[in-house]
C-alpha positions as CSV (number, residue, x, y, z in Angstrom):
1,X,0.0,0.0,0.0
2,X,1.1,3.6,-0.3
3,X,2.3,5.7,2.5
4,X,0.3,8.6,1.1
5,X,-3.5,8.9,1.3
6,X,-5.7,10.0,-1.5
7,X,-4.8,11.1,-5.0
8,X,-1.1,11.5,-6.0
9,X,0.0,13.7,-8.9
10,X,-1.8,14.3,-12.2
11,X,-2.3,18.0,-11.4
12,X,-1.6,19.1,-15.0
13,X,-3.9,16.5,-16.4
14,X,-6.7,17.5,-14.1
15,X,-6.2,21.1,-14.9
16,X,-6.4,20.3,-18.7
17,X,-9.6,18.5,-18.3
18,X,-11.1,21.3,-16.2
19,X,-10.2,23.8,-18.9
20,X,-12.0,21.7,-21.5
21,X,-15.0,21.5,-19.2
22,X,-15.1,25.2,-18.5
23,X,-14.9,26.2,-22.2
24,X,-17.9,27.8,-23.8
25,X,-18.3,25.0,-26.4
26,X,-18.7,21.2,-26.3
27,X,-15.5,19.3,-26.0
28,X,-14.2,16.0,-27.3
29,X,-11.1,14.7,-25.4
30,X,-9.5,11.3,-26.2
31,X,-7.6,10.1,-23.0
32,X,-5.3,7.2,-23.5
33,X,-2.4,5.3,-22.0
34,X,-1.3,1.9,-21.1
35,X,-3.3,-0.2,-18.6
36,X,-2.9,0.5,-14.8
37,X,-1.5,4.0,-15.5
38,X,-4.3,5.7,-13.6
39,X,-6.7,6.9,-16.4
40,X,-9.8,5.7,-14.7
41,X,-8.9,7.1,-11.3
42,X,-8.1,10.5,-13.0
43,X,-11.4,10.6,-14.8
44,X,-13.4,9.6,-11.7
45,X,-11.8,12.3,-9.7
46,X,-12.5,14.8,-12.5
47,X,-16.2,14.0,-12.8
48,X,-16.8,14.2,-9.1
49,X,-19.5,16.7,-8.4
50,X,-20.3,17.2,-12.1
51,X,-23.3,16.0,-14.2
52,X,-21.7,12.9,-15.6
53,X,-22.1,9.4,-17.1
54,X,-19.2,7.1,-16.6
55,X,-19.4,3.9,-18.6
56,X,-16.6,1.3,-18.6
57,X,-17.1,-1.3,-21.4
58,X,-16.3,-5.0,-21.2
59,X,-16.0,-7.8,-23.7
60,X,-19.6,-8.2,-24.6
61,X,-21.9,-8.1,-27.6
62,X,-23.6,-4.9,-28.7
63,X,-27.0,-5.6,-26.9
64,X,-25.5,-6.2,-23.4
65,X,-23.2,-3.3,-23.9
66,X,-26.2,-1.0,-24.6
67,X,-28.1,-2.3,-21.6
68,X,-25.0,-1.7,-19.3
69,X,-24.7,1.8,-20.7
70,X,-28.3,2.6,-19.9
71,X,-27.8,1.4,-16.3
72,X,-24.7,3.6,-16.0
73,X,-26.6,6.5,-17.4
74,X,-29.5,5.9,-14.9
75,X,-27.1,5.8,-12.0
76,X,-25.0,8.8,-13.1
77,X,-28.0,11.1,-13.8
78,X,-30.1,9.8,-10.9
79,X,-32.8,8.9,-13.5
80,X,-34.0,5.4,-12.8
81,X,-36.3,5.3,-15.8
82,X,-33.2,5.1,-18.1
83,X,-32.4,1.6,-16.8
84,X,-35.6,0.3,-18.2
85,X,-35.0,1.7,-21.7
86,X,-34.0,-0.7,-24.4
87,X,-32.5,1.1,-27.3
88,X,-31.2,-1.0,-30.1
89,X,-28.6,1.5,-31.5
90,X,-25.9,3.6,-30.0
91,X,-27.4,6.7,-31.5
92,X,-30.7,6.1,-29.7
93,X,-29.0,5.3,-26.4
94,X,-26.9,8.4,-26.5
95,X,-29.9,10.6,-27.4
96,X,-31.8,9.2,-24.4
97,X,-29.0,9.8,-22.0
98,X,-28.4,13.4,-23.1
99,X,-32.1,14.1,-23.0
100,X,-32.1,13.2,-19.3
101,X,-29.1,15.4,-18.4
102,X,-29.7,18.5,-16.3
103,X,-30.7,21.5,-18.4
104,X,-28.2,24.3,-18.7
105,X,-25.2,22.3,-17.5
106,X,-22.5,20.6,-19.5
107,X,-22.7,16.8,-19.3
108,X,-19.5,14.8,-19.0
109,X,-19.9,11.6,-21.0
110,X,-17.0,9.1,-20.4
111,X,-16.7,6.0,-22.6
112,X,-14.0,4.0,-20.9
113,X,-12.3,1.0,-22.6
114,X,-13.4,2.5,-25.9
115,X,-11.5,-0.1,-27.9
116,X,-13.9,-2.8,-26.5
117,X,-16.9,-0.8,-27.4
118,X,-15.7,-0.5,-31.0
119,X,-15.0,-4.2,-31.0
120,X,-18.7,-5.0,-30.5
121,X,-19.9,-1.9,-32.3
122,X,-17.6,-0.9,-35.2
123,X,-20.0,1.8,-36.3
124,X,-19.7,3.7,-33.0
125,X,-17.0,6.2,-34.1
126,X,-19.2,7.1,-37.1
127,X,-22.2,7.5,-34.8
128,X,-20.3,9.8,-32.6
129,X,-19.0,11.7,-35.6
130,X,-22.5,12.3,-36.9
131,X,-23.8,13.4,-33.5
132,X,-20.8,15.7,-33.0
133,X,-21.0,17.3,-36.4
134,X,-24.8,17.8,-36.5
135,X,-25.6,18.6,-32.9
136,X,-23.1,18.5,-30.1
137,X,-20.3,20.8,-31.3
138,X,-22.8,23.7,-31.9
139,X,-23.4,24.3,-28.2
140,X,-22.0,23.6,-24.8
141,X,-24.1,20.5,-24.2
142,X,-21.5,17.8,-23.7
143,X,-17.9,16.9,-22.9
144,X,-17.2,13.6,-24.6
145,X,-14.2,11.7,-23.1
146,X,-13.1,8.6,-25.1
147,X,-10.7,6.6,-22.9
148,X,-8.7,3.6,-24.0
149,X,-5.8,1.4,-22.9
150,X,-4.6,0.2,-26.3
151,X,-2.4,3.0,-27.3
152,X,-2.1,1.9,-30.9
153,X,-5.8,1.6,-31.3
154,X,-6.5,5.1,-29.9
155,X,-3.8,6.7,-32.1
156,X,-5.1,4.9,-35.2
157,X,-8.9,4.6,-34.8
158,X,-9.6,7.8,-32.8
159,X,-6.8,10.2,-33.6
160,X,-5.7,8.8,-36.9
161,X,-6.4,10.4,-40.3
162,X,-8.6,7.5,-41.4
163,X,-10.8,7.7,-38.3
164,X,-14.3,9.2,-38.6
165,X,-13.4,11.2,-35.5
166,X,-10.2,12.7,-37.0
167,X,-10.0,16.4,-36.6
168,X,-12.9,16.6,-34.1
169,X,-10.9,16.5,-30.8
170,X,-10.6,19.7,-28.9
171,X,-7.7,18.2,-26.9
172,X,-6.2,14.8,-26.2
173,X,-4.3,13.5,-23.2
174,X,-1.8,10.7,-23.3
175,X,-1.4,9.6,-19.7
176,X,2.2,8.5,-19.1
177,X,3.6,6.6,-16.1
178,X,4.9,8.8,-13.3
179,X,8.5,9.8,-13.6
180,X,11.0,8.5,-11.0
181,X,10.7,11.7,-8.9
182,X,6.9,11.7,-8.9
183,X,6.9,7.9,-8.1
184,X,9.0,8.6,-5.0
185,X,6.0,10.5,-3.5
186,X,4.2,7.2,-2.9
187,X,6.8,6.1,-0.3
188,X,8.4,9.2,1.4
189,X,10.0,7.1,4.2
190,X,12.3,5.3,1.8
191,X,15.9,6.2,1.0
192,X,16.9,7.3,-2.5
193,X,18.2,3.8,-3.2
194,X,14.9,2.2,-2.3
195,X,13.0,4.7,-4.4
196,X,15.3,3.7,-7.3
197,X,15.0,0.0,-6.7
198,X,11.2,0.3,-6.6
199,X,11.3,2.2,-9.9
200,X,13.3,-0.6,-11.5
201,X,10.6,-3.1,-10.6
202,X,7.3,-1.1,-10.8
203,X,8.2,1.9,-12.9
204,X,5.8,4.8,-12.5
205,X,2.5,2.8,-12.6
206,X,0.4,4.2,-9.7
207,X,-1.6,0.9,-9.2
208,X,1.7,-0.9,-8.7
209,X,3.3,1.7,-6.5
210,X,0.3,1.6,-4.2
211,X,0.7,-2.1,-3.6
212,X,4.2,-1.7,-2.2
213,X,4.4,-1.4,1.6
214,X,6.5,1.6,2.6
215,X,7.2,0.0,5.9
216,X,9.1,-2.8,4.2
217,X,12.2,-2.8,2.0
218,X,11.8,-3.3,-1.7
219,X,13.3,-6.8,-1.3
220,X,10.8,-7.6,1.4
221,X,8.1,-6.4,-0.9
222,X,9.4,-8.8,-3.6
223,X,9.0,-11.7,-1.2
224,X,5.5,-10.7,-0.2
225,X,3.9,-9.4,-3.4
226,X,5.7,-11.3,-6.1
227,X,6.8,-14.7,-4.8
228,X,4.1,-15.5,-2.2
229,X,1.2,-17.5,-3.6
230,X,-1.3,-14.8,-2.8
231,X,1.0,-11.9,-3.9
232,X,-0.6,-9.1,-5.9
233,X,2.0,-9.4,-8.7
234,X,2.2,-13.2,-8.7
235,X,0.1,-13.4,-11.8
236,X,-0.5,-9.8,-12.8
237,X,1.3,-10.1,-16.2
238,X,-0.9,-13.0,-17.2
239,X,-4.0,-10.9,-16.4
240,X,-2.7,-8.0,-18.4
241,X,-2.0,-10.0,-21.5
242,X,-5.3,-11.9,-21.3
243,X,-7.2,-8.6,-21.1
244,X,-5.6,-7.2,-24.2
245,X,-4.5,-10.0,-26.5
246,X,-6.0,-13.0,-28.2
247,X,-2.7,-14.9,-28.6
248,X,-1.3,-14.8,-25.1
249,X,1.2,-17.6,-25.3
250,X,3.0,-16.0,-28.2
251,X,3.1,-12.6,-26.5
252,X,4.4,-14.2,-23.2
253,X,7.1,-16.1,-25.1
254,X,8.3,-13.0,-26.8
255,X,8.4,-10.9,-23.6
256,X,10.3,-13.7,-21.9
257,X,12.8,-14.0,-24.7
258,X,13.5,-10.3,-24.7
259,X,13.6,-10.0,-20.9
260,X,16.3,-12.8,-20.9
261,X,18.5,-10.9,-23.4
262,X,17.3,-11.6,-26.9
263,X,17.0,-8.2,-28.5
264,X,17.2,-8.4,-32.3
265,X,14.2,-9.6,-34.3
266,X,16.1,-12.6,-35.7
267,X,17.2,-13.9,-32.3
268,X,13.8,-13.3,-30.8
269,X,12.1,-15.2,-33.6
270,X,14.5,-18.1,-33.1
271,X,14.0,-18.2,-29.4
272,X,10.2,-18.4,-29.7
273,X,10.1,-20.6,-32.8
274,X,8.4,-18.2,-35.1
275,X,9.4,-16.9,-38.5
276,X,10.4,-13.2,-38.8
277,X,7.2,-12.5,-40.7
278,X,5.0,-14.3,-38.1
279,X,6.8,-12.5,-35.3
280,X,6.1,-9.0,-36.7
281,X,2.4,-8.6,-35.8
282,X,3.0,-9.8,-32.3
283,X,5.8,-7.2,-31.9
284,X,3.5,-4.6,-33.3
285,X,0.7,-5.4,-30.8
286,X,3.1,-5.3,-27.9
287,X,4.5,-2.0,-29.1
288,X,1.0,-0.6,-29.4
289,X,0.2,-1.6,-25.8
290,X,3.3,0.1,-24.5
291,X,4.8,-3.1,-23.3
292,X,7.7,-3.1,-25.7
293,X,10.0,-0.4,-27.0
294,X,11.9,-0.3,-30.3
295,X,15.3,1.3,-30.0
296,X,17.9,2.4,-32.5
297,X,21.4,3.9,-31.7
298,X,21.2,7.7,-31.3
299,X,24.0,9.7,-33.0
300,X,24.3,12.7,-35.3
301,X,25.1,10.3,-38.1
302,X,23.3,7.0,-38.1
303,X,25.5,3.9,-38.7
304,X,25.3,2.6,-42.2
305,X,23.6,-0.5,-40.9
306,X,21.4,0.6,-38.1
307,X,20.9,-2.0,-35.5
308,X,17.3,-2.2,-34.3
309,X,16.6,-3.8,-30.9
310,X,13.6,-4.4,-28.8
311,X,13.3,-4.1,-25.0
312,X,10.6,-4.7,-22.5
313,X,9.5,-1.1,-21.8
314,X,7.4,-1.9,-18.7
315,X,9.6,-2.6,-15.6
316,X,7.1,-4.9,-14.0
317,X,6.9,-7.1,-17.1
318,X,10.7,-7.0,-17.4
319,X,11.2,-8.2,-13.8
320,X,8.4,-10.8,-14.0
321,X,9.6,-12.4,-17.3
322,X,13.2,-12.4,-16.1
323,X,12.8,-13.9,-12.6
324,X,9.3,-15.5,-12.3
325,X,8.1,-16.9,-15.5
326,X,11.3,-18.8,-16.5
327,X,11.5,-20.3,-13.0
328,X,7.8,-21.3,-12.7
329,X,8.6,-25.0,-11.9
330,X,11.2,-24.0,-9.2
331,X,8.8,-21.5,-7.6
332,X,6.4,-24.4,-6.8
333,X,9.1,-26.0,-4.7
334,X,10.6,-22.9,-3.0
335,X,9.3,-20.8,-0.1
336,X,9.1,-17.1,-1.1
337,X,12.1,-16.0,0.9
338,X,14.2,-18.8,-0.5
339,X,13.0,-18.1,-4.1
340,X,14.2,-14.5,-3.8
341,X,17.5,-15.6,-2.2
342,X,18.2,-18.1,-5.0
343,X,16.6,-16.7,-8.1
344,X,16.8,-12.9,-7.6
345,X,19.6,-12.0,-5.3
346,X,22.5,-13.3,-7.5
347,X,21.3,-11.1,-10.4
348,X,19.8,-8.3,-8.5
349,X,22.6,-5.8,-8.7
350,X,23.0,-6.4,-12.5
351,X,19.3,-5.9,-12.9
352,X,19.4,-2.7,-11.0
353,X,22.3,-1.5,-13.1
354,X,20.2,-1.9,-16.2
355,X,17.4,0.0,-14.5
356,X,19.8,2.7,-13.4
357,X,20.8,3.4,-17.0
358,X,17.1,4.0,-17.9
359,X,16.6,6.2,-14.9
360,X,19.7,8.3,-16.0
361,X,18.3,8.7,-19.5
362,X,15.0,9.7,-17.9
363,X,16.7,12.3,-15.8
364,X,18.6,14.1,-18.6
365,X,15.7,16.5,-19.4
366,X,15.6,17.6,-15.8
367,X,19.3,18.2,-15.9
368,X,18.8,20.3,-19.0
369,X,16.1,22.3,-17.2
370,X,18.2,22.9,-14.1
371,X,21.1,24.1,-16.4
372,X,18.7,26.4,-18.3
373,X,19.3,24.5,-21.5
374,X,16.2,25.0,-23.7
375,X,15.3,24.0,-27.2
376,X,14.8,20.7,-28.9
377,X,16.6,17.6,-27.9
378,X,16.6,13.8,-28.2
379,X,17.6,11.4,-25.5
380,X,18.7,7.8,-26.0
381,X,21.8,5.6,-26.1
382,X,24.4,4.5,-28.6
383,X,26.0,1.2,-29.6
384,X,28.0,-0.3,-32.4
385,X,30.3,-3.3,-32.7
386,X,33.0,-1.6,-30.7
387,X,31.3,1.0,-28.5
388,X,28.5,1.3,-25.9
389,X,27.4,4.7,-24.5
390,X,24.7,4.6,-21.8
391,X,23.3,8.1,-22.2
392,X,23.2,10.2,-25.3
393,X,21.5,13.7,-25.6
394,X,21.4,15.3,-29.0
395,X,20.6,19.0,-28.5
396,X,19.3,21.5,-31.0
397,X,22.0,24.0,-30.0
398,X,24.7,21.7,-31.5
399,X,26.0,20.1,-28.3
400,X,26.0,16.4,-27.5
401,X,25.8,15.0,-23.9
402,X,27.4,11.6,-23.4
403,X,27.1,9.7,-20.1
404,X,28.3,6.6,-18.4
405,X,26.3,5.0,-15.5
406,X,27.9,3.2,-12.5
407,X,25.5,1.4,-10.1
408,X,27.5,-1.3,-8.5
409,X,30.7,-1.5,-6.5
410,X,32.9,1.3,-5.2
411,X,33.8,3.2,-8.3
412,X,36.8,5.4,-8.7
413,X,36.0,8.8,-10.1
414,X,39.4,9.0,-11.9
415,X,39.0,5.6,-13.5
416,X,35.4,6.2,-14.5
417,X,36.4,9.6,-16.0
418,X,39.2,8.0,-18.0
419,X,36.9,5.3,-19.3
420,X,34.2,7.9,-20.3
421,X,36.7,10.1,-22.1
422,X,37.9,7.1,-24.1
423,X,34.3,6.3,-25.1
424,X,33.6,9.9,-26.0
425,X,36.7,10.0,-28.3
426,X,35.3,7.1,-30.3
427,X,31.7,8.4,-30.5
428,X,30.7,9.6,-34.0
429,X,30.1,13.2,-32.8
430,X,30.3,14.5,-36.4
431,X,32.3,17.5,-35.2
432,X,29.9,18.6,-32.4
433,X,31.0,19.7,-29.0
434,X,30.6,17.1,-26.3
435,X,29.6,17.5,-22.7
436,X,30.5,14.5,-20.5
437,X,28.5,13.1,-17.6
438,X,29.1,10.4,-15.0
439,X,26.1,8.9,-13.1
440,X,26.7,7.1,-9.8
441,X,24.5,5.4,-7.2
442,X,26.7,7.3,-4.7
443,X,29.2,9.7,-6.1
444,X,32.8,9.1,-5.0
445,X,34.2,11.7,-2.5
446,X,36.5,13.4,-5.0
447,X,36.5,16.6,-6.9
448,X,35.2,16.4,-10.5
449,X,37.1,17.8,-13.4
450,X,35.8,21.0,-15.0
451,X,34.8,19.3,-18.2
452,X,32.8,16.6,-16.4
453,X,29.4,16.7,-14.7
454,X,28.9,14.2,-11.9
455,X,25.5,13.0,-10.7
456,X,24.2,10.6,-8.1
457,X,20.8,9.5,-6.8
458,X,20.7,12.3,-4.2
459,X,21.2,14.9,-6.9
460,X,18.9,13.2,-9.5
461,X,16.1,13.0,-7.0
462,X,16.8,16.3,-5.4
463,X,16.5,19.9,-6.5
464,X,19.8,20.2,-8.2
465,X,20.2,17.5,-10.8
466,X,24.0,17.7,-11.0
467,X,27.1,19.2,-9.3
């Protein structure tokens, strides 16, 4: 559970929704983001005290969906007669609901899990387009919120150029996981290291952060919530995949292969026993859900043969498919404490090191802000056959930031600086000026050189991102 009561974060998103509601015209706002990121909690908080209908779709046929919607409308509008209505089309159902709304007030109409509504009623986007074009947009009658967890679907079928709803939105909100600093607010008693370790396992997903007990260490939470038979996360990835995908076995096999280190499309295909062409739609689906990320080396000049790799983007899935799923047989024989001791502990620091590299890349924009660096930039990493650079920032002002990350051991600042300078010398900077960064879990007690920025967890989580 969380150490904090009530609602955490999302102030900008709430403010944006309020601006749309307070506008003089009707509003259409797609809200989307991966599952468990807090979209529903955000919308429920937003509609509190407003005339509103909140309807969350499920996997049902059109008729039962319509009946469920009318019951939701009856409850939201305190109009019991709506529950007895039996419209046979979405246009009729929506007209009945709006007719029962309080006069002179804007109604918030939230259609959650919109992708499932469209699955049973493919004509619904066209129905909404017709109602919007001919009636709703002309006044201040309604604020329509279309909410979905399948990012690819929402970008294609709601926001995309071929969608009937294209060009009608008055705003759209993509709800992202919390950043590492925001995520720390869930457990203020923890040290910076514990905040980071929690981020490496749960990322910035509010539903997951709330399950961690701030009175226990992260490792103790792993025992209780991942490896115990009744732990919240013991089967969470299975539930996620079953909710979103028809071919769960293939998706799980792909996620496991990537979590265990297969990164290129060819080696992933070989690991799961699929051809490259058969693998492609599964990769596309997992990318669309936000569970995978596709990465290319970042440099001013791309290598002649650009190496594309895939990584598990979601920290929980990355942890689960690395430590739990491959060891399912052993887990049946081991007590939770012994399972963590034998299966996780030997690889824990290496796993945290990978997570630390991601956290440092995530921190680079905050470092820019603290240093008053404005303008466009890209953040990523670089690799080729002979070189690996953990953090790369390509800035619009012509500078390049290159960084090396050190999580484990007791690093020497001088040795780390020498290693970083050698890497920077081999980086294809294309003549641009380079700024060098070293990231440590705990920075060594030594003075940094003038040409080197040194960061550690205290500075990354604190007010001053570097020193």
